[in-house]
C-alpha positions in Angstrom: -0.6 16.3 -3.4 -0.9 12.9 -4.9 -1.9 9.8 -3.0 -1.0 6.3 -4.1 -3.5 3.9 -2.5 -2.7 0.1 -2.5 -5.7 -2.0 -1.6 -5.5 -5.7 -0.6 -8.9 -7.4 -0.8 -10.0 -9.6 2.1 -11.0 -12.7 0.2 -11.3 -16.4 0.9 -7.9 -18.0 0.7 -6.2 -14.7 1.0 -3.2 -14.3 3.2 -1.8 -11.0 4.6 1.0 -10.7 7.1 0.5 -7.3 8.6 3.6 -7.6 10.8 5.8 -8.1 7.7 4.1 -5.3 5.8 4.6 -2.8 8.6 8.1 -3.8 9.8 9.8 -4.9 6.6 8.0 -4.0 3.4 6.9 -0.4 4.2 10.3 0.5 5.6 12.0 -0.9 2.5 9.6 1.1 0.3 10.3 4.3 2.3 14.1 3.8 2.0 13.9 3.3 -1.7 11.5 6.2 -2.5 13.4 8.6 -0.3 12.6 12.3 -0.2 10.0 11.9 -3.0 7.8 10.2 -0.4 6.1 12.8 1.7 4.0 10.6 4.0 2.6 7.2 4.6 -0.3 5.5 6.4 -1.3 1.9 6.8 -4.8 0.6 7.6 -5.9 -2.8 8.7 -9.4 -3.8 8.0 -11.4 -4.8 11.1 -15.0 -4.8 10.0 -17.4 -4.0 7.2 -20.1 -1.4 7.5 -22.5 -3.7 9.4 -21.6 -4.9 12.9 -19.8 -8.2 12.7 -19.4 -8.1 8.9 -16.2 -9.0 7.1 -14.1 -6.0 6.0 -13.8 -5.6 2.2 -10.0 -5.1 2.5 -7.5 -6.9 4.7 -5.2 -3.9 4.4 -4.7 -0.5 2.7 -1.4 1.3 2.2 -1.3 5.0 1.4 1.8 6.8 0.1 1.9 10.6 -0.5 3.9 12.5 -3.2 4.0 16.1 -4.5 3.1 15.0 -8.0 2.4 12.1 -10.3 5.8 12.8 -11.9 7.7 12.6 -8.6 5.9 9.3 -7.8 6.6 7.8 -11.2 10.3 8.8 -11.1 10.9 7.5 -7.6 8.9 4.3 -8.0 10.1 3.5 -11.5 13.7 3.0 -10.4 12.7 0.6 -7.7 9.5 -1.0 -9.0 11.1 -4.5 -9.6 12.4 -4.7 -6.0 9.2 -3.4 -4.4 7.0 -5.7 -6.5 9.2 -8.7 -5.8 8.7 -8.4 -2.1 4.9 -8.7 -2.3 4.8 -12.5 -2.1 6.6 -12.2 1.3 3.5 -10.8 2.9 0.4 -11.6 0.7 -1.0 -13.9 -2.0 -3.6 -11.2 -2.9 -3.0 -9.1 -6.0 -3.2 -5.5 -4.9 -5.4 -2.9 -6.5 -3.7 0.5 -7.0 -5.3 3.9 -7.2 -3.4 7.1 -7.9 -5.5 10.1 -6.8 -5.2 13.8 -6.3 -5.9 14.9 -2.7 -8.3 17.8 -2.7 -8.6 18.4 1.1 
């Protein structure tokens, strides 16, 4: 199983619209990626490790695929549309990690 993790840093001047991300962006991504997408999860940062500290990330999105190839094929066809929607919910450039899930 492959996990695509999209991290949105919680930085000064950063804007992140969680409502838009959950109700419009992610459903659009799910529709475009179709059966290649095996699961999703969305996290909203609420705190850092120390009580009352700022979270490092405003939000993190997780998308699961059977393989890197299935991710690349599904995403490649729709990359332009998916990427074009980013300014609608954030002004933060996302960091992307593709990883292999071991457990």
